[in-house]
C-alpha positions as CSV (number, residue, x, y, z in Angstrom):
1,M,0.3,29.2,-21.4
2,N,3.1,28.7,-18.9
3,N,2.2,25.4,-17.1
4,Y,4.8,25.8,-14.3
5,L,5.3,27.7,-11.1
6,H,8.7,28.4,-9.6
7,Y,9.6,28.9,-6.0
8,K,12.9,28.4,-4.1
9,G,14.3,26.2,-6.9
10,Y,11.2,24.0,-7.0
11,V,9.0,23.7,-10.0
12,G,5.3,22.9,-9.8
13,S,3.1,21.7,-12.6
14,I,-0.3,23.3,-13.2
15,E,-3.3,21.5,-14.5
16,F,-7.0,22.4,-14.6
17,S,-9.9,20.1,-13.7
18,E,-13.0,21.2,-15.5
19,K,-15.0,18.7,-13.5
20,D,-13.9,20.2,-10.2
21,N,-13.4,23.7,-11.5
22,V,-10.0,23.9,-9.8
23,F,-6.3,24.3,-10.7
24,H,-4.1,21.6,-9.2
25,G,-0.5,20.6,-9.5
26,K,2.5,18.9,-7.9
27,V,6.2,19.6,-7.4
28,I,8.1,17.9,-10.2
29,G,11.7,16.7,-10.2
30,I,11.7,15.2,-6.7
31,K,10.5,11.9,-5.2
32,P,8.3,13.2,-2.4
33,L,4.8,13.9,-3.5
34,I,4.0,17.5,-2.9
35,S,0.7,18.6,-4.3
36,F,-1.3,21.9,-4.2
37,E,-4.4,23.4,-5.6
38,G,-6.4,26.6,-5.9
39,D,-9.5,28.0,-7.7
40,T,-7.6,31.1,-8.9
41,V,-4.1,32.0,-10.1
42,I,-3.4,33.7,-6.9
43,T,-4.7,30.9,-4.7
44,I,-2.8,28.2,-6.6
45,K,0.4,30.2,-6.3
46,E,-0.1,30.7,-2.6
47,D,-0.8,27.0,-2.0
48,F,2.3,26.1,-4.1
49,H,4.5,28.4,-2.0
50,N,2.9,27.0,1.2
51,A,3.4,23.4,0.1
52,V,7.1,24.0,-0.5
53,E,7.5,25.8,2.8
54,E,5.7,22.9,4.6
55,Y,8.0,20.4,2.9
56,L,11.1,22.3,4.0
57,A,9.7,22.7,7.5
58,I,9.1,19.0,7.8
59,C,12.6,18.3,6.6
60,T,14.0,20.6,9.2
61,K,11.9,19.1,11.9
62,N,13.0,15.6,10.9
63,S,16.6,16.7,10.5
64,T,16.6,15.4,6.9
65,Q,18.1,17.1,3.9
66,P,15.4,18.4,1.5
67,E,15.6,16.8,-1.9
68,K,16.8,19.2,-4.5
69,P,15.4,19.0,-8.0
70,Y,17.6,19.0,-11.1
71,K,21.0,18.3,-9.6
72,G,22.6,18.3,-13.0
73,S,23.2,14.6,-13.1
74,F,20.9,11.8,-14.4
75,N,21.1,8.4,-16.0
76,V,19.9,7.8,-19.5
77,R,19.1,4.3,-20.7
78,I,19.2,3.8,-24.5
79,G,19.6,0.8,-26.8
80,A,23.1,-0.5,-27.4
81,D,23.1,0.4,-31.1
82,L,22.2,4.1,-30.4
83,H,24.8,4.2,-27.5
84,R,27.4,3.0,-30.0
85,K,26.4,5.6,-32.6
86,A,26.4,8.4,-30.1
87,A,29.8,7.4,-28.7
88,L,31.3,7.2,-32.2
89,L,29.8,10.6,-33.1
90,A,31.2,12.1,-30.0
91,H,34.6,10.7,-30.7
92,A,34.5,11.9,-34.3
93,H,33.8,15.4,-33.0
94,G,36.5,15.2,-30.3
95,I,34.1,15.6,-27.4
96,S,32.8,13.4,-24.6
97,L,29.6,11.5,-24.8
98,N,28.4,13.7,-21.9
99,A,29.1,16.8,-24.0
100,L,27.3,15.4,-27.0
101,V,24.1,14.6,-24.9
102,E,24.3,18.0,-23.2
103,D,24.6,19.8,-26.6
104,A,21.6,17.8,-28.0
105,I,19.5,18.7,-25.0
106,R,20.5,22.3,-25.2
107,R,19.5,22.5,-28.9
108,M,16.2,20.9,-28.2
109,A,15.5,23.2,-25.3
110,E,16.0,26.2,-27.5
111,V,13.2,25.2,-29.9
């Protein structure tokens, strides 16, 4: 099952509440909380699209820039020993630490 919806570059998670008999989700990858729900696949998709459109309209109204998910830059905090090993591994392969991490993520994403 694909647990994500996609719209205008935004990604929404999908979960099901057996207790409430409803699908619900939130936009992931940004700080503002944007949630949506529906009792069918069609209604949750519509509410997701409406939630994104409402967020964008609020940003326009307030003259603020909408937050964009997945800008291509993020910070990773790891232990000093693992940092050292990764840096030495990257150096041994003649690549940057950034390239090493990017390659590791790419390989994991292919699985």
